[in-house]
N, CA, C and O atoms as a GROMACS GRO file, in nm:
protein
  300
    1UNK      N    1  -2.489   0.774  -1.346
    1UNK     CA    2  -2.519   0.900  -1.368
    1UNK      C    3  -2.395   1.012  -1.364
    1UNK      O    4  -2.398   1.120  -1.422
    2UNK      N    5  -2.286   0.960  -1.283
    2UNK     CA    6  -2.174   1.018  -1.283
    2UNK      C    7  -2.097   1.026  -1.417
    2UNK      O    8  -2.030   1.125  -1.448
    3UNK      N    9  -2.109   0.929  -1.487
    3UNK     CA   10  -2.043   0.916  -1.620
    3UNK      C   11  -2.108   1.010  -1.713
    3UNK      O   12  -2.037   1.081  -1.785
    4UNK      N   13  -2.237   1.018  -1.720
    4UNK     CA   14  -2.314   1.101  -1.812
    4UNK      C   15  -2.277   1.252  -1.778
    4UNK      O   16  -2.253   1.331  -1.870
    5UNK      N   17  -2.272   1.288  -1.653
    5UNK     CA   18  -2.251   1.440  -1.621
    5UNK      C   19  -2.101   1.464  -1.658
    5UNK      O   20  -2.072   1.577  -1.697
    6UNK      N   21  -2.009   1.375  -1.649
    6UNK     CA   22  -1.877   1.397  -1.699
    6UNK      C   23  -1.862   1.419  -1.845
    6UNK      O   24  -1.778   1.497  -1.890
    7UNK      N   25  -1.952   1.342  -1.926
    7UNK     CA   26  -1.953   1.363  -2.070
    7UNK      C   27  -2.019   1.498  -2.086
    7UNK      O   28  -1.962   1.576  -2.162
    8UNK      N   29  -2.115   1.531  -2.035
    8UNK     CA   30  -2.177   1.670  -2.056
    8UNK      C   31  -2.078   1.784  -2.021
    8UNK      O   32  -2.080   1.888  -2.086
    9UNK      N   33  -1.996   1.766  -1.922
    9UNK     CA   34  -1.913   1.870  -1.874
    9UNK      C   35  -1.788   1.869  -1.985
    9UNK      O   36  -1.740   1.977  -2.017
   10UNK      N   37  -1.742   1.763  -2.036
   10UNK     CA   38  -1.644   1.768  -2.134
   10UNK      C   39  -1.698   1.825  -2.273
   10UNK      O   40  -1.620   1.888  -2.344
   11UNK      N   41  -1.817   1.804  -2.310
   11UNK     CA   42  -1.880   1.851  -2.429
   11UNK      C   43  -1.877   1.997  -2.419
   11UNK      O   44  -1.825   2.060  -2.512
   12UNK      N   45  -1.931   2.064  -2.312
   12UNK     CA   46  -1.939   2.193  -2.285
   12UNK      C   47  -1.802   2.254  -2.301
   12UNK      O   48  -1.780   2.355  -2.368
   13UNK      N   49  -1.712   2.187  -2.237
   13UNK     CA   50  -1.573   2.244  -2.232
   13UNK      C   51  -1.521   2.248  -2.400
   13UNK      O   52  -1.478   2.348  -2.456
   14UNK      N   53  -1.534   2.137  -2.451
   14UNK     CA   54  -1.490   2.133  -2.587
   14UNK      C   55  -1.548   2.232  -2.684
   14UNK      O   56  -1.483   2.293  -2.768
   15UNK      N   57  -1.680   2.244  -2.662
   15UNK     CA   58  -1.750   2.346  -2.760
   15UNK      C   59  -1.694   2.497  -2.750
   15UNK      O   60  -1.703   2.577  -2.843
   16UNK      N   61  -1.632   2.527  -2.620
   16UNK     CA   62  -1.581   2.660  -2.609
   16UNK      C   63  -1.438   2.675  -2.624
   16UNK      O   64  -1.384   2.784  -2.607
   17UNK      N   65  -1.369   2.561  -2.659
   17UNK     CA   66  -1.226   2.558  -2.680
   17UNK      C   67  -1.185   2.617  -2.806
   17UNK      O   68  -1.246   2.593  -2.910
   18UNK      N   69  -1.076   2.698  -2.802
   18UNK     CA   70  -1.026   2.769  -2.923
   18UNK      C   71  -0.886   2.755  -2.938
   18UNK      O   72  -0.829   2.810  -3.033
   19UNK      N   73  -0.814   2.677  -2.842
   19UNK     CA   74  -0.675   2.652  -2.857
   19UNK      C   75  -0.646   2.541  -2.956
   19UNK      O   76  -0.665   2.422  -2.930
   20UNK      N   77  -0.595   2.590  -3.081
   20UNK     CA   78  -0.570   2.495  -3.183
   20UNK      C   79  -0.490   2.366  -3.163
   20UNK      O   80  -0.519   2.258  -3.214
   21UNK      N   81  -0.379   2.392  -3.077
   21UNK     CA   82  -0.293   2.273  -3.049
   21UNK      C   83  -0.373   2.176  -2.959
   21UNK      O   84  -0.361   2.055  -2.979
   22UNK      N   85  -0.457   2.223  -2.856
   22UNK     CA   86  -0.534   2.129  -2.765
   22UNK      C   87  -0.643   2.054  -2.857
   22UNK      O   88  -0.672   1.936  -2.836
   23UNK      N   89  -0.695   2.123  -2.952
   23UNK     CA   90  -0.782   2.067  -3.056
   23UNK      C   91  -0.717   1.949  -3.128
   23UNK      O   92  -0.767   1.836  -3.131
   24UNK      N   93  -0.608   1.979  -3.180
   24UNK     CA   94  -0.528   1.887  -3.255
   24UNK      C   95  -0.488   1.772  -3.168
   24UNK      O   96  -0.509   1.660  -3.213
   25UNK      N   97  -0.434   1.784  -3.051
   25UNK     CA   98  -0.418   1.678  -2.950
   25UNK      C   99  -0.543   1.592  -2.921
   25UNK      O  100  -0.535   1.470  -2.927
   26UNK      N  101  -0.647   1.650  -2.892
   26UNK     CA  102  -0.776   1.576  -2.874
   26UNK      C  103  -0.808   1.489  -2.991
   26UNK      O  104  -0.840   1.371  -2.974
   27UNK      N  105  -0.802   1.541  -3.104
   27UNK     CA  106  -0.829   1.463  -3.232
   27UNK      C  107  -0.739   1.348  -3.248
   27UNK      O  108  -0.787   1.248  -3.301
   28UNK      N  109  -0.606   1.346  -3.208
   28UNK     CA  110  -0.502   1.245  -3.216
   28UNK      C  111  -0.551   1.145  -3.118
   28UNK      O  112  -0.544   1.026  -3.148
   29UNK      N  113  -0.604   1.184  -2.994
   29UNK     CA  114  -0.633   1.086  -2.891
   29UNK      C  115  -0.757   1.020  -2.930
   29UNK      O  116  -0.769   0.900  -2.908
   30UNK      N  117  -0.850   1.086  -2.987
   30UNK     CA  118  -0.986   1.017  -3.038
   30UNK      C  119  -0.947   0.913  -3.152
   30UNK      O  120  -0.984   0.796  -3.144
   31UNK      N  121  -0.869   0.962  -3.260
   31UNK     CA  122  -0.825   0.875  -3.370
   31UNK      C  123  -0.754   0.751  -3.316
   31UNK      O  124  -0.776   0.642  -3.367
   32UNK      N  125  -0.671   0.765  -3.216
   32UNK     CA  126  -0.592   0.662  -3.162
   32UNK      C  127  -0.686   0.562  -3.100
   32UNK      O  128  -0.681   0.443  -3.131
   33UNK      N  129  -0.770   0.609  -3.015
   33UNK     CA  130  -0.869   0.523  -2.946
   33UNK      C  131  -0.969   0.452  -3.048
   33UNK      O  132  -1.016   0.340  -3.025
   34UNK      N  133  -0.995   0.518  -3.148
   34UNK     CA  134  -1.076   0.442  -3.269
   34UNK      C  135  -1.004   0.329  -3.337
   34UNK      O  136  -1.064   0.227  -3.370
   35UNK      N  137  -0.878   0.348  -3.358
   35UNK     CA  138  -0.804   0.263  -3.438
   35UNK      C  139  -0.710   0.164  -3.324
   35UNK      O  140  -0.635   0.080  -3.373
   36UNK      N  141  -0.715   0.176  -3.210
   36UNK     CA  142  -0.638   0.104  -3.112
   36UNK      C  143  -0.496   0.114  -3.159
   36UNK      O  144  -0.418   0.019  -3.157
   37UNK      N  145  -0.466   0.248  -3.205
   37UNK     CA  146  -0.322   0.265  -3.234
   37UNK      C  147  -0.228   0.276  -3.098
   37UNK      O  148  -0.261   0.342  -3.000
   38UNK      N  149  -0.127   0.213  -3.108
   38UNK     CA  150  -0.030   0.228  -2.997
   38UNK      C  151   0.065   0.333  -3.018
   38UNK      O  152   0.152   0.329  -3.105
   39UNK      N  153   0.043   0.440  -2.926
   39UNK     CA  154   0.139   0.564  -2.945
   39UNK      C  155   0.284   0.536  -2.936
   39UNK      O  156   0.368   0.606  -2.993
   40UNK      N  157   0.310   0.439  -2.867
   40UNK     CA  158   0.453   0.407  -2.837
   40UNK      C  159   0.539   0.405  -2.975
   40UNK      O  160   0.654   0.448  -2.981
   41UNK      N  161   0.468   0.350  -3.084
   41UNK     CA  162   0.551   0.338  -3.202
   41UNK      C  163   0.569   0.475  -3.262
   41UNK      O  164   0.646   0.491  -3.356
   42UNK      N  165   0.501   0.572  -3.211
   42UNK     CA  166   0.520   0.706  -3.272
   42UNK      C  167   0.635   0.799  -3.208
   42UNK      O  168   0.672   0.906  -3.258
   43UNK      N  169   0.686   0.740  -3.089
   43UNK     CA  170   0.776   0.802  -3.021
   43UNK      C  171   0.923   0.783  -3.085
   43UNK      O  172   0.953   0.693  -3.164
   44UNK      N  173   1.002   0.876  -3.041
   44UNK     CA  174   1.139   0.865  -3.106
   44UNK      C  175   1.232   0.771  -3.009
   44UNK      O  176   1.198   0.755  -2.892
   45UNK      N  177   1.335   0.715  -3.055
   45UNK     CA  178   1.421   0.623  -2.980
   45UNK      C  179   1.459   0.689  -2.850
   45UNK      O  180   1.450   0.618  -2.750
   46UNK      N  181   1.498   0.810  -2.836
   46UNK     CA  182   1.536   0.906  -2.736
   46UNK      C  183   1.405   0.907  -2.637
   46UNK      O  184   1.423   0.898  -2.516
   47UNK      N  185   1.286   0.917  -2.688
   47UNK     CA  186   1.183   0.930  -2.599
   47UNK      C  187   1.139   0.797  -2.524
   47UNK      O  188   1.087   0.790  -2.413
   48UNK      N  189   1.174   0.689  -2.613
   48UNK     CA  190   1.142   0.551  -2.555
   48UNK      C  191   1.247   0.517  -2.455
   48UNK      O  192   1.219   0.446  -2.359
   49UNK      N  193   1.381   0.571  -2.478
   49UNK     CA  194   1.493   0.550  -2.379
   49UNK      C  195   1.463   0.611  -2.234
   49UNK      O  196   1.490   0.559  -2.126
   50UNK      N  197   1.400   0.737  -2.259
   50UNK     CA  198   1.369   0.826  -2.134
   50UNK      C  199   1.268   0.753  -2.051
   50UNK      O  200   1.283   0.743  -1.929
   51UNK      N  201   1.160   0.698  -2.118
   51UNK     CA  202   1.062   0.623  -2.045
   51UNK      C  203   1.108   0.522  -1.973
   51UNK      O  204   1.086   0.507  -1.853
   52UNK      N  205   1.180   0.441  -2.050
   52UNK     CA  206   1.239   0.311  -1.998
   52UNK      C  207   1.330   0.350  -1.870
   52UNK      O  208   1.319   0.286  -1.764
   53UNK      N  209   1.412   0.449  -1.885
   53UNK     CA  210   1.493   0.483  -1.762
   53UNK      C  211   1.411   0.534  -1.640
   53UNK      O  212   1.447   0.515  -1.524
   54UNK      N  213   1.303   0.595  -1.673
   54UNK     CA  214   1.220   0.643  -1.564
   54UNK      C  215   1.144   0.520  -1.486
   54UNK      O  216   1.126   0.517  -1.364
   55UNK      N  217   1.104   0.423  -1.577
   55UNK     CA  218   1.033   0.306  -1.533
   55UNK      C  219   1.154   0.224  -1.439
   55UNK      O  220   1.130   0.178  -1.328
   56UNK      N  221   1.254   0.218  -1.488
   56UNK     CA  222   1.362   0.145  -1.410
   56UNK      C  223   1.379   0.219  -1.285
   56UNK      O  224   1.378   0.150  -1.183
   57UNK      N  225   1.397   0.357  -1.271
   57UNK     CA  226   1.396   0.430  -1.165
   57UNK      C  227   1.295   0.401  -1.061
   57UNK      O  228   1.323   0.382  -0.943
   58UNK      N  229   1.172   0.397  -1.113
   58UNK     CA  230   1.060   0.357  -1.021
   58UNK      C  231   1.076   0.202  -0.975
   58UNK      O  232   1.053   0.171  -0.858
   59UNK      N  233   1.110   0.119  -1.059
   59UNK     CA  234   1.123  -0.021  -1.018
   59UNK      C  235   1.240  -0.024  -0.894
   59UNK      O  236   1.223  -0.095  -0.795
   60UNK      N  237   1.347   0.051  -0.909
   60UNK     CA  238   1.458   0.047  -0.819
   60UNK      C  239   1.442   0.145  -0.698
   60UNK      O  240   1.532   0.154  -0.613
   61UNK      N  241   1.327   0.219  -0.690
   61UNK     CA  242   1.295   0.295  -0.572
   61UNK      C  243   1.356   0.434  -0.572
   61UNK      O  244   1.352   0.503  -0.471
   62UNK      N  245   1.419   0.482  -0.701
   62UNK     CA  246   1.476   0.605  -0.717
   62UNK      C  247   1.367   0.703  -0.747
   62UNK      O  248   1.361   0.755  -0.859
   63UNK      N  249   1.283   0.731  -0.657
   63UNK     CA  250   1.163   0.837  -0.673
   63UNK      C  251   1.153   0.924  -0.556
   63UNK      O  252   1.191   0.892  -0.444
   64UNK      N  253   1.100   1.041  -0.588
   64UNK     CA  254   1.079   1.153  -0.519
   64UNK      C  255   0.915   1.168  -0.500
   64UNK      O  256   0.843   1.181  -0.599
   65UNK      N  257   0.870   1.165  -0.383
   65UNK     CA  258   0.716   1.187  -0.373
   65UNK      C  259   0.660   1.331  -0.393
   65UNK      O  260   0.725   1.432  -0.369
   66UNK      N  261   0.531   1.330  -0.441
   66UNK     CA  262   0.493   1.477  -0.467
   66UNK      C  263   0.510   1.561  -0.341
   66UNK      O  264   0.557   1.674  -0.354
   67UNK      N  265   0.478   1.520  -0.231
   67UNK     CA  266   0.481   1.593  -0.118
   67UNK      C  267   0.632   1.637  -0.075
   67UNK      O  268   0.647   1.743  -0.015
   68UNK      N  269   0.731   1.563  -0.105
   68UNK     CA  270   0.862   1.599  -0.102
   68UNK      C  271   0.896   1.717  -0.196
   68UNK      O  272   0.965   1.810  -0.154
   69UNK      N  273   0.854   1.715  -0.310
   69UNK     CA  274   0.886   1.817  -0.403
   69UNK      C  275   0.824   1.943  -0.363
   69UNK      O  276   0.885   2.049  -0.366
   70UNK      N  277   0.682   1.929  -0.319
   70UNK     CA  278   0.628   2.048  -0.271
   70UNK      C  279   0.697   2.115  -0.162
   70UNK      O  280   0.712   2.237  -0.158
   71UNK      N  281   0.741   2.028  -0.068
   71UNK     CA  282   0.816   2.092   0.056
   71UNK      C  283   0.931   2.150   0.017
   71UNK      O  284   0.958   2.261   0.062
   72UNK      N  285   1.012   2.089  -0.066
   72UNK     CA  286   1.140   2.143  -0.134
   72UNK      C  287   1.133   2.286  -0.179
   72UNK      O  288   1.214   2.374  -0.149
   73UNK      N  289   1.008   2.300  -0.267
   73UNK     CA  290   0.986   2.424  -0.336
   73UNK      C  291   0.892   2.522  -0.275
   73UNK      O  292   0.850   2.621  -0.334
   74UNK      N  293   0.855   2.480  -0.127
   74UNK     CA  294   0.772   2.556  -0.063
   74UNK      C  295   0.636   2.578  -0.130
   74UNK      O  296   0.585   2.690  -0.135
   75UNK      N  297   0.582   2.476  -0.178
   75UNK     CA  298   0.449   2.475  -0.243
   75UNK      C  299   0.343   2.429  -0.139
   75UNK      O  300   0.224   2.421  -0.171
   0.00000   0.00000   0.00000
């Protein structure tokens, strides 16, 4: 039942959505899911390198927790 209520909540939200960029993004997500399109191939080389650097940072323990960031910025 949880799954169905989430679907209804999303449908209700979607019907009231007016932001064009969000609608276009959701269409891309839908199309990619239907075609099993791998978005990785749509990224630029710079974007791929940035993601790979971030993954390496995580693997090597160079991370900052959400709690640490909140504390640093007084959130």
